[in-house]
Each structure stands twice: as structure tokens, then as C-alpha cells.
N, CA, C and O atoms as CSV, one atom per row, in Angstrom:
chain,resi,resn,atom,element,x,y,z
A,1,MET,N,N,0.846,-1.170,0.000
A,1,MET,CA,C,0.000,0.000,0.000
A,1,MET,C,C,0.899,1.243,0.000
A,1,MET,O,O,1.823,1.346,0.806
A,2,THR,N,N,0.623,2.174,-0.898
A,2,THR,CA,C,1.430,3.391,-0.986
A,2,THR,C,C,0.699,4.557,-0.337
A,2,THR,O,O,-0.530,4.629,-0.341
A,3,HIS,N,N,1.465,5.437,0.202
A,3,HIS,CA,C,0.920,6.629,0.844
A,3,HIS,C,C,1.372,7.853,0.069
A,3,HIS,O,O,2.481,7.871,-0.466
A,4,PRO,N,N,0.527,8.881,0.002
A,4,PRO,CA,C,0.967,10.107,-0.666
A,4,PRO,C,C,2.138,10.735,0.095
A,4,PRO,O,O,2.227,10.637,1.319
A,5,SER,N,N,3.011,11.367,-0.643
A,5,SER,CA,C,4.170,11.984,0.001
A,5,SER,C,C,3.737,13.177,0.843
A,5,SER,O,O,2.663,13.745,0.644
A,6,ARG,N,N,4.600,13.542,1.788
A,6,ARG,CA,C,4.311,14.685,2.658
A,6,ARG,C,C,4.200,15.977,1.874
A,6,ARG,O,O,3.425,16.859,2.246
A,7,VAL,N,N,4.955,16.106,0.801
A,7,VAL,CA,C,4.931,17.329,0.000
A,7,VAL,C,C,3.545,17.534,-0.596
A,7,VAL,O,O,3.025,18.650,-0.577
A,8,ASP,N,N,2.942,16.479,-1.121
A,8,ASP,CA,C,1.610,16.581,-1.700
A,8,ASP,C,C,0.576,16.961,-0.649
A,8,ASP,O,O,-0.323,17.757,-0.923
A,9,ASP,N,N,0.693,16.403,0.549
A,9,ASP,CA,C,-0.245,16.733,1.613
A,9,ASP,C,C,-0.116,18.194,2.016
A,9,ASP,O,O,-1.124,18.883,2.175
A,10,ASP,N,N,1.112,18.675,2.183
A,10,ASP,CA,C,1.332,20.064,2.563
A,10,ASP,C,C,0.861,21.017,1.478
A,10,ASP,O,O,0.309,22.077,1.773
A,11,ARG,N,N,1.072,20.650,0.248
A,11,ARG,CA,C,0.681,21.533,-0.847
A,11,ARG,C,C,-0.835,21.710,-0.897
A,11,ARG,O,O,-1.313,22.812,-1.166
A,12,GLY,N,N,-1.582,20.668,-0.647
A,12,GLY,CA,C,-3.038,20.785,-0.629
A,12,GLY,C,C,-3.518,21.686,0.495
A,12,GLY,O,O,-4.426,22.496,0.309
A,13,CYS,N,N,-2.905,21.540,1.659
A,13,CYS,CA,C,-3.259,22.388,2.792
A,13,CYS,C,C,-2.834,23.832,2.524
A,13,CYS,O,O,-3.578,24.767,2.821
A,14,LEU,N,N,-1.645,24.009,1.965
A,14,LEU,CA,C,-1.157,25.347,1.649
A,14,LEU,C,C,-2.067,26.029,0.637
A,14,LEU,O,O,-2.348,27.221,0.756
A,15,ARG,N,N,-2.522,25.287,-0.343
A,15,ARG,CA,C,-3.427,25.847,-1.347
A,15,ARG,C,C,-4.709,26.351,-0.703
A,15,ARG,O,O,-5.207,27.418,-1.060
A,16,LEU,N,N,-5.234,25.605,0.222
A,16,LEU,CA,C,-6.458,26.004,0.908
A,16,LEU,C,C,-6.235,27.244,1.772
A,16,LEU,O,O,-7.054,28.163,1.773
A,17,VAL,N,N,-5.129,27.263,2.501
A,17,VAL,CA,C,-4.833,28.395,3.381
A,17,VAL,C,C,-4.593,29.668,2.564
A,17,VAL,O,O,-5.072,30.739,2.936
A,18,LEU,N,N,-3.866,29.559,1.469
A,18,LEU,CA,C,-3.560,30.734,0.659
A,18,LEU,C,C,-4.746,31.181,-0.190
A,18,LEU,O,O,-4.815,32.341,-0.596
A,19,ALA,N,N,-5.663,30.284,-0.456
A,19,ALA,CA,C,-6.837,30.644,-1.249
A,19,ALA,C,C,-7.766,31.583,-0.487
A,19,ALA,O,O,-8.437,32.411,-1.103
A,20,VAL,N,N,-7.818,31.477,0.812
A,20,VAL,CA,C,-8.755,32.279,1.604
A,20,VAL,C,C,-8.517,33.778,1.435
A,20,VAL,O,O,-9.455,34.491,1.079
A,21,PRO,N,N,-7.294,34.298,1.675
A,21,PRO,CA,C,-7.121,35.749,1.505
A,21,PRO,C,C,-7.280,36.201,0.053
A,21,PRO,O,O,-7.810,37.281,-0.205
A,22,LEU,N,N,-6.826,35.383,-0.889
A,22,LEU,CA,C,-6.990,35.774,-2.292
A,22,LEU,C,C,-8.457,35.840,-2.692
A,22,LEU,O,O,-8.870,36.755,-3.405
A,23,ILE,N,N,-9.235,34.885,-2.240
A,23,ILE,CA,C,-10.665,34.885,-2.555
A,23,ILE,C,C,-11.359,36.064,-1.877
A,23,ILE,O,O,-12.189,36.736,-2.489
A,24,LEU,N,N,-11.019,36.314,-0.613
A,24,LEU,CA,C,-11.631,37.445,0.090
A,24,LEU,C,C,-11.284,38.771,-0.578
A,24,LEU,O,O,-12.162,39.613,-0.768
A,25,LEU,N,N,-10.028,38.965,-0.932
A,25,LEU,CA,C,-9.634,40.208,-1.605
A,25,LEU,C,C,-10.321,40.340,-2.963
A,25,LEU,O,O,-10.708,41.442,-3.352
A,26,THR,N,N,-10.473,39.241,-3.680
A,26,THR,CA,C,-11.157,39.285,-4.977
A,26,THR,C,C,-12.633,39.608,-4.802
A,26,THR,O,O,-13.191,40.370,-5.591
A,27,LEU,N,N,-13.273,39.049,-3.789
A,27,LEU,CA,C,-14.681,39.366,-3.535
A,27,LEU,C,C,-14.868,40.829,-3.132
A,27,LEU,O,O,-15.830,41.472,-3.552
A,28,ILE,N,N,-13.957,41.349,-2.326
A,28,ILE,CA,C,-14.030,42.767,-1.950
A,28,ILE,C,C,-13.842,43.645,-3.186
A,28,ILE,O,O,-14.567,44.622,-3.378
A,29,ALA,N,N,-12.869,43.293,-4.018
A,29,ALA,CA,C,-12.654,44.052,-5.252
A,29,ALA,C,C,-13.881,43.974,-6.160
A,29,ALA,O,O,-14.250,44.965,-6.790
A,30,ALA,N,N,-14.511,42.807,-6.229
A,30,ALA,CA,C,-15.708,42.652,-7.066
A,30,ALA,C,C,-16.847,43.530,-6.555
A,30,ALA,O,O,-17.564,44.133,-7.354
A,31,TYR,N,N,-17.021,43.611,-5.245
A,31,TYR,CA,C,-18.080,44.454,-4.689
A,31,TYR,C,C,-17.853,45.925,-5.034
A,31,TYR,O,O,-18.764,46.609,-5.501
A,32,PHE,N,N,-16.630,46.406,-4.799
A,32,PHE,CA,C,-16.358,47.815,-5.085
A,32,PHE,C,C,-16.396,48.112,-6.580
A,32,PHE,O,O,-16.799,49.203,-6.981
A,33,CYS,N,N,-15.985,47.162,-7.403
A,33,CYS,CA,C,-16.088,47.354,-8.857
A,33,CYS,C,C,-17.559,47.425,-9.272
A,33,CYS,O,O,-17.933,48.236,-10.119
A,34,TRP,N,N,-18.377,46.583,-8.680
A,34,TRP,CA,C,-19.817,46.612,-8.973
A,34,TRP,C,C,-20.407,47.965,-8.588
A,34,TRP,O,O,-21.194,48.538,-9.341
A,35,THR,N,N,-20.029,48.476,-7.418
A,35,THR,CA,C,-20.554,49.785,-7.022
A,35,THR,C,C,-20.059,50.881,-7.956
A,35,THR,O,O,-20.807,51.808,-8.269
A,36,ALA,N,N,-18.812,50.789,-8.403
A,36,ALA,CA,C,-18.286,51.794,-9.336
A,36,ALA,C,C,-19.051,51.773,-10.654
A,36,ALA,O,O,-19.255,52.817,-11.275
A,37,LEU,N,N,-19.469,50.600,-11.076
A,37,LEU,CA,C,-20.187,50.484,-12.349
A,37,LEU,C,C,-21.669,50.820,-12.237
A,37,LEU,O,O,-22.299,51.162,-13.238
A,38,THR,N,N,-22.233,50.729,-11.041
A,38,THR,CA,C,-23.675,50.944,-10.908
A,38,THR,C,C,-24.054,52.323,-10.378
A,38,THR,O,O,-25.214,52.720,-10.490
A,39,ILE,N,N,-23.116,53.052,-9.811
A,39,ILE,CA,C,-23.439,54.409,-9.330
A,39,ILE,C,C,-23.661,55.305,-10.538
A,39,ILE,O,O,-22.799,55.424,-11.408
A,40,ARG,N,N,-24.814,55.924,-10.577
A,40,ARG,CA,C,-25.152,56.845,-11.671
A,40,ARG,C,C,-25.519,58.198,-11.081
A,40,ARG,O,O,-26.409,58.280,-10.235
A,41,PRO,N,N,-24.845,59.265,-11.516
A,41,PRO,CA,C,-25.216,60.596,-11.025
A,41,PRO,C,C,-26.604,60.980,-11.526
A,41,PRO,O,O,-26.975,60.669,-12.658
A,42,SER,N,N,-27.359,61.654,-10.675
A,42,SER,CA,C,-28.706,62.059,-11.073
A,42,SER,C,C,-28.688,63.342,-11.896
A,42,SER,O,O,-29.664,63.666,-12.572
A,43,SER,N,N,-27.590,64.059,-11.836
A,43,SER,CA,C,-27.465,65.300,-12.613
A,43,SER,C,C,-25.986,65.628,-12.760
A,43,SER,O,O,-25.156,65.054,-12.054
A,44,PRO,N,N,-25.643,66.536,-13.662
A,44,PRO,CA,C,-24.223,66.876,-13.865
A,44,PRO,C,C,-23.555,67.456,-12.618
A,44,PRO,O,O,-22.332,67.378,-12.499
A,45,TRP,N,N,-24.297,68.020,-11.710
A,45,TRP,CA,C,-23.705,68.621,-10.517
A,45,TRP,C,C,-23.775,67.690,-9.309
A,45,TRP,O,O,-23.577,68.139,-8.180
A,46,ASP,N,N,-24.048,66.427,-9.520
A,46,ASP,CA,C,-24.137,65.449,-8.435
A,46,ASP,C,C,-22.726,64.996,-8.030
A,46,ASP,O,O,-22.272,63.913,-8.400
A,47,ASP,N,N,-22.058,65.847,-7.271
A,47,ASP,CA,C,-20.673,65.580,-6.883
A,47,ASP,C,C,-20.544,64.354,-5.985
A,47,ASP,O,O,-19.517,63.676,-6.018
A,48,GLY,N,N,-21.551,64.063,-5.198
A,48,GLY,CA,C,-21.514,62.895,-4.328
A,48,GLY,C,C,-21.404,61.597,-5.117
A,48,GLY,O,O,-20.645,60.702,-4.743
A,49,ALA,N,N,-22.150,61.493,-6.194
A,49,ALA,CA,C,-22.099,60.283,-7.019
A,49,ALA,C,C,-20.748,60.158,-7.714
A,49,ALA,O,O,-20.197,59.061,-7.806
A,50,TYR,N,N,-20.212,61.274,-8.205
A,50,TYR,CA,C,-18.903,61.242,-8.842
A,50,TYR,C,C,-17.819,60.856,-7.832
A,50,TYR,O,O,-16.914,60.085,-8.153
A,51,SER,N,N,-17.912,61.386,-6.628
A,51,SER,CA,C,-16.944,61.046,-5.579
A,51,SER,C,C,-17.076,59.574,-5.181
A,51,SER,O,O,-16.073,58.905,-4.932
A,52,GLY,N,N,-18.295,59.076,-5.123
A,52,GLY,CA,C,-18.512,57.665,-4.806
A,52,GLY,C,C,-17.946,56.740,-5.866
A,52,GLY,O,O,-17.406,55.680,-5.553
A,53,THR,N,N,-18.071,57.144,-7.116
A,53,THR,CA,C,-17.511,56.344,-8.202
A,53,THR,C,C,-15.992,56.297,-8.108
A,53,THR,O,O,-15.388,55.234,-8.248
A,54,VAL,N,N,-15.379,57.446,-7.872
A,54,VAL,CA,C,-13.921,57.496,-7.754
A,54,VAL,C,C,-13.451,56.675,-6.557
A,54,VAL,O,O,-12.479,55.928,-6.664
A,55,LEU,N,N,-14.131,56.808,-5.420
A,55,LEU,CA,C,-13.760,56.041,-4.236
A,55,LEU,C,C,-13.880,54.540,-4.494
A,55,LEU,O,O,-13.004,53.770,-4.100
A,56,SER,N,N,-14.945,54.130,-5.142
A,56,SER,CA,C,-15.116,52.708,-5.455
A,56,SER,C,C,-14.014,52.210,-6.384
A,56,SER,O,O,-13.519,51.095,-6.220
A,57,CYS,N,N,-13.633,53.021,-7.344
A,57,CYS,CA,C,-12.552,52.637,-8.257
A,57,CYS,C,C,-11.226,52.516,-7.510
A,57,CYS,O,O,-10.472,51.567,-7.723
A,58,VAL,N,N,-10.947,53.480,-6.635
A,58,VAL,CA,C,-9.700,53.440,-5.861
A,58,VAL,C,C,-9.659,52.219,-4.954
A,58,VAL,O,O,-8.624,51.560,-4.853
A,59,LEU,N,N,-10.764,51.910,-4.299
A,59,LEU,CA,C,-10.807,50.743,-3.420
A,59,LEU,C,C,-10.685,49.440,-4.204
A,59,LEU,O,O,-10.063,48.488,-3.731
A,60,THR,N,N,-11.271,49.389,-5.392
A,60,THR,CA,C,-11.132,48.199,-6.234
A,60,THR,C,C,-9.675,48.001,-6.629
A,60,THR,O,O,-9.136,46.900,-6.515
A,61,ILE,N,N,-9.045,49.072,-7.093
A,61,ILE,CA,C,-7.644,48.981,-7.510
A,61,ILE,C,C,-6.754,48.639,-6.317
A,61,ILE,O,O,-5.798,47.876,-6.456
A,62,GLY,N,N,-7.060,49.200,-5.145
A,62,GLY,CA,C,-6.279,48.899,-3.951
A,62,GLY,C,C,-6.378,47.441,-3.526
A,62,GLY,O,O,-5.365,46.823,-3.198
A,63,THR,N,N,-7.577,46.890,-3.530
A,63,THR,CA,C,-7.723,45.484,-3.126
A,63,THR,C,C,-7.145,44.543,-4.178
A,63,THR,O,O,-6.594,43.495,-3.841
A,64,ALA,N,N,-7.268,44.915,-5.453
A,64,ALA,CA,C,-6.639,44.105,-6.500
A,64,ALA,C,C,-5.119,44.170,-6.363
A,64,ALA,O,O,-4.436,43.170,-6.584
A,65,GLY,N,N,-4.585,45.330,-6.002
A,65,GLY,CA,C,-3.150,45.459,-5.772
A,65,GLY,C,C,-2.694,44.648,-4.576
A,65,GLY,O,O,-1.619,44.048,-4.605
A,66,ALA,N,N,-3.497,44.625,-3.523
A,66,ALA,CA,C,-3.163,43.814,-2.348
A,66,ALA,C,C,-3.157,42.329,-2.702
A,66,ALA,O,O,-2.294,41.582,-2.243
A,67,ALA,N,N,-4.113,41.908,-3.511
A,67,ALA,CA,C,-4.138,40.508,-3.954
A,67,ALA,C,C,-2.909,40.201,-4.804
A,67,ALA,O,O,-2.319,39.129,-4.675
A,68,ALA,N,N,-2.521,41.134,-5.670
A,68,ALA,CA,C,-1.337,40.930,-6.498
A,68,ALA,C,C,-0.078,40.876,-5.642
A,68,ALA,O,O,0.817,40.076,-5.916
A,69,ALA,N,N,0.009,41.711,-4.609
A,69,ALA,CA,C,1.171,41.696,-3.718
A,69,ALA,C,C,1.264,40.369,-2.970
A,69,ALA,O,O,2.358,39.843,-2.766
A,70,LEU,N,N,0.130,39.835,-2.568
A,70,LEU,CA,C,0.114,38.527,-1.907
A,70,LEU,C,C,0.511,37.431,-2.884
A,70,LEU,O,O,1.249,36.513,-2.526
A,71,TRP,N,N,0.028,37.523,-4.103
A,71,TRP,CA,C,0.262,36.505,-5.120
A,71,TRP,C,C,1.720,36.460,-5.557
A,71,TRP,O,O,2.208,35.397,-5.940
A,72,VAL,N,N,2.430,37.588,-5.510
A,72,VAL,CA,C,3.807,37.663,-5.975
A,72,VAL,C,C,4.773,36.919,-5.048
A,72,VAL,O,O,5.869,36.547,-5.468
A,73,MET,N,N,4.381,36.704,-3.816
A,73,MET,CA,C,5.263,35.962,-2.910
A,73,MET,C,C,5.538,34.574,-3.485
A,73,MET,O,O,4.617,33.901,-3.947
A,74,PRO,N,N,6.787,34.146,-3.461
A,74,PRO,CA,C,7.161,32.881,-4.116
A,74,PRO,C,C,6.344,31.672,-3.662
A,74,PRO,O,O,5.970,30.839,-4.488
A,75,SER,N,N,6.067,31.567,-2.388
A,75,SER,CA,C,5.313,30.397,-1.920
A,75,SER,C,C,3.890,30.401,-2.458
A,75,SER,O,O,3.335,29.343,-2.755
A,76,VAL,N,N,3.300,31.574,-2.584
A,76,VAL,CA,C,1.939,31.678,-3.117
A,76,VAL,C,C,1.952,31.450,-4.627
A,76,VAL,O,O,1.119,30.720,-5.164
A,77,LEU,N,N,2.899,32.079,-5.297
A,77,LEU,CA,C,2.997,31.963,-6.759
A,77,LEU,C,C,3.183,30.520,-7.192
A,77,LEU,O,O,2.616,30.089,-8.196
A,78,ARG,N,N,3.980,29.771,-6.430
A,78,ARG,CA,C,4.241,28.379,-6.779
A,78,ARG,C,C,2.972,27.529,-6.707
A,78,ARG,O,O,2.798,26.601,-7.497
A,79,VAL,N,N,2.099,27.842,-5.772
A,79,VAL,CA,C,0.922,27.006,-5.542
A,79,VAL,C,C,-0.302,27.513,-6.305
A,79,VAL,O,O,-1.115,26.707,-6.758
A,80,MET,N,N,-0.450,28.820,-6.457
A,80,MET,CA,C,-1.681,29.390,-7.007
A,80,MET,C,C,-1.368,30.232,-8.241
A,80,MET,O,O,-1.395,31.461,-8.178
A,81,ARG,N,N,-1.082,29.598,-9.321
A,81,ARG,CA,C,-0.599,30.282,-10.511
A,81,ARG,C,C,-1.607,31.252,-11.140
A,81,ARG,O,O,-1.276,32.424,-11.323
A,82,TRP,N,N,-2.779,30.821,-11.465
A,82,TRP,CA,C,-3.727,31.631,-12.254
A,82,TRP,C,C,-4.736,32.385,-11.401
A,82,TRP,O,O,-5.556,33.118,-11.953
A,83,TRP,N,N,-4.712,32.240,-10.108
A,83,TRP,CA,C,-5.747,32.793,-9.247
A,83,TRP,C,C,-5.789,34.311,-9.228
A,83,TRP,O,O,-6.779,34.883,-8.771
A,84,ILE,N,N,-4.769,34.973,-9.699
A,84,ILE,CA,C,-4.731,36.434,-9.652
A,84,ILE,C,C,-5.538,37.043,-10.801
A,84,ILE,O,O,-5.889,38.221,-10.741
A,85,GLY,N,N,-5.829,36.284,-11.818
A,85,GLY,CA,C,-6.532,36.795,-13.000
A,85,GLY,C,C,-7.804,37.575,-12.716
A,85,GLY,O,O,-7.929,38.706,-13.187
A,86,PRO,N,N,-8.747,37.030,-11.973
A,86,PRO,CA,C,-9.988,37.775,-11.706
A,86,PRO,C,C,-9.762,39.098,-10.978
A,86,PRO,O,O,-10.396,40.098,-11.313
A,87,ALA,N,N,-8.872,39.119,-9.990
A,87,ALA,CA,C,-8.617,40.365,-9.250
A,87,ALA,C,C,-7.994,41.416,-10.166
A,87,ALA,O,O,-8.376,42.586,-10.120
A,88,LEU,N,N,-7.043,41.007,-10.993
A,88,LEU,CA,C,-6.422,41.962,-11.915
A,88,LEU,C,C,-7.419,42.477,-12.946
A,88,LEU,O,O,-7.381,43.651,-13.315
A,89,LEU,N,N,-8.304,41.614,-13.410
A,89,LEU,CA,C,-9.334,42.038,-14.356
A,89,LEU,C,C,-10.253,43.082,-13.723
A,89,LEU,O,O,-10.615,44.066,-14.368
A,90,LEU,N,N,-10.626,42.870,-12.473
A,90,LEU,CA,C,-11.460,43.848,-11.769
A,90,LEU,C,C,-10.725,45.175,-11.610
A,90,LEU,O,O,-11.327,46.239,-11.751
A,91,GLY,N,N,-9.424,45.116,-11.317
A,91,GLY,CA,C,-8.630,46.335,-11.218
A,91,GLY,C,C,-8.571,47.094,-12.526
A,91,GLY,O,O,-8.640,48.323,-12.533
A,92,VAL,N,N,-8.446,46.383,-13.630
A,92,VAL,CA,C,-8.415,47.025,-14.949
A,92,VAL,C,C,-9.771,47.652,-15.276
A,92,VAL,O,O,-9.829,48.770,-15.790
A,93,VAL,N,N,-10.846,46.949,-14.985
A,93,VAL,CA,C,-12.192,47.493,-15.228
A,93,VAL,C,C,-12.394,48.767,-14.412
A,93,VAL,O,O,-12.923,49.753,-14.926
A,94,ALA,N,N,-11.977,48.755,-13.144
A,94,ALA,CA,C,-12.115,49.944,-12.302
A,94,ALA,C,C,-11.257,51.083,-12.823
A,94,ALA,O,O,-11.676,52.239,-12.785
A,95,GLY,N,N,-10.073,50.775,-13.306
A,95,GLY,CA,C,-9.211,51.808,-13.877
A,95,GLY,C,C,-9.831,52.451,-15.117
A,95,GLY,O,O,-9.774,53.668,-15.294
A,96,VAL,N,N,-10.417,51.623,-15.966
A,96,VAL,CA,C,-11.082,52.145,-17.167
A,96,VAL,C,C,-12.282,53.004,-16.768
A,96,VAL,O,O,-12.516,54.061,-17.354
A,97,ARG,N,N,-13.035,52.552,-15.779
A,97,ARG,CA,C,-14.196,53.329,-15.297
A,97,ARG,C,C,-13.744,54.676,-14.731
A,97,ARG,O,O,-14.385,55.701,-14.967
A,98,TRP,N,N,-12.650,54.668,-13.991
A,98,TRP,CA,C,-12.130,55.889,-13.393
A,98,TRP,C,C,-11.656,56.858,-14.465
A,98,TRP,O,O,-11.950,58.052,-14.400
A,99,ILE,N,N,-10.915,56.342,-15.463
A,99,ILE,CA,C,-10.424,57.188,-16.552
A,99,ILE,C,C,-11.585,57.715,-17.401
A,99,ILE,O,O,-11.574,58.867,-17.836
A,100,ALA,N,N,-12.585,56.859,-17.630
A,100,ALA,CA,C,-13.736,57.283,-18.436
A,100,ALA,C,C,-14.522,58.374,-17.723
A,100,ALA,O,O,-15.293,59.101,-18.348
A,101,GLY,N,N,-14.328,58.485,-16.438
A,101,GLY,CA,C,-14.978,59.550,-15.659
A,101,GLY,C,C,-16.451,59.282,-15.426
A,101,GLY,O,O,-17.275,59.348,-16.337
A,102,GLY,N,N,-16.749,58.981,-14.187
A,102,GLY,CA,C,-18.105,58.735,-13.721
A,102,GLY,C,C,-19.143,58.872,-14.717
A,102,GLY,O,O,-20.320,58.682,-14.411
């Protein structure tokens, strides 16, 4: 009877542990990106809506950047190769929304 090696067991546990912060940061980025895309000013002088859009974009880019900073660590990068894609995509969408101007 063969047993899985210790490396395989640790890698599965490591993947689960490292997935939690990446998933949480991606969900936070998704929420703020959604708010940035759904806030609509009621009139051209609605500064509150424009400020809310900018804040949502900044928070989306910040959380996507935090996820990228976590992902760049060698131990995370080795285990979770493609997981950064959704967070970076949300950051790009928020950046385009911010540049396009509320």
C-alpha cells in the first residue's frame, strides 16, 4: 500500500490556506467594482455620485493590488498560478471606469 508523500499533503493544505485571503480580496474588489459600475449621477452637478464612483474605483484597484502583492510571494505563486486573473481584471475594469470619468 502506498501513501501520498508529505509534499503533496502540505501543498493541498497550503493551497487552501492561501486561497482564503486571495478569494476574500477578490470578492471585496468585485463588490467595489460593482458599485463603481452601478453608481449613476442624477445630474451633472451630483458631486456625491462622482466622488462615490472614484472612491469605489480606488478601493477596487487597492484590493486588486493587495491581492497581487500577496500573489507575488514565491510560496503563493508556486501554488496558485492563475488565481490572480480575476482580481487583476477587476482592477483594470475599475481603472477604465475611473479614466472614463463617472
